[in-house]
N, C-alpha and C positions, 0 to 999 in steps of 0.2 A: 494568861500567865505573862508576867513581865519577861522581857528578853534577858538572856543570860549574858554576863560580861564575857568578852572574848579574851581569855588569858592563855598563856602557853600551856598551863596544866589542863584546862578544859579542851583546848584544841587537841592535845594528845589523847585525852579520853575519847573525844569524838572520832578521831582517826582510828582508834582501836575498836570501838564498839559498833560503829556504823561505817563499814568498809566500802559501801556502795555509793555513798555521797561524799562530797568534799566536806570537811569540817564546817566551813562557812555556811554551806547549804543546810547542813543538819542543824546548826545552832540557830538558824532562822526559824525553826519550828521546835521550840523548847519542849513541848509535850512529847513529840516523836522522839527527840533525842533522849529525854529522861526515861521514857518507856524502854528504850534500848539499854540504857545504863542499868535500869532496875532489873532487866532480864539477863543481860550478858556481862554486866560490869563486875569487876573484881573488888575486893575490899579496898585496894589502892585507888581504884577509880572513884569509889564513894568518898574516900578520904580527900581526894583532889577537889571534890565538890563541897566539902565541909565548909561552912561559913558562908556559902553562896546559895546553896539549895538546902532547905530544911524539910521537916516532916510535912508542913503545910503544902509545899510544892509537890512532894511525892504523892500525897493524898489527892491533890488536884489532878495529877496525871491519871490516877485510877478513875476519876470521874469522866475523863475525856480520852480514855485509852484507845489508841488506834488498834483496829482488829488485826490479828495475825502477828503481833509482836510478842506478847506475853506467852510463856508456857505455863502449864498448870501449877507447877511448883512455885515459880516466881509470883504468879497471880495470888496464890494462897498466902504466901509469906507477906507480901506487901499489903494485902487487904487486912491481915491480922495485925500487922504493925500499925496500920492506920485506924484500927478499931472498927472496921466494916464487917459486922456480923449480923446475919449470916452472909457469907461471902457470895457476892453476885456471880452469875455465870460470866465466863470469859467473853469479851466482845467478839462478835463474828461479823464477817463480811455479809452484806445484805444482797449483793448481786455478783454475778460472775462476770469476768472480763470477756468481752466479745473479741475473739482472736481472728475473726474472719475479715 
């Protein structure tokens, strides 16, 4: 996916939906950022991305979705919006973190 432009509107969305990274860090990974917008974004957040991000980019995010970001409802909604039927299973983590 191509990088997203860094505009004041997109920085505000990044600050709101991905509170654990700086907006600049988050925008460096557009798939991760957009997955968070697709799950936690408001209609205003989506409006801020209008004209910059389209349906093709949202569908691409689903193809490369990071595990653990989407909830069941958002996953179902965006897959239906992108015409992906039957809806594939949610992405899952394949290994546990070693905390020792």
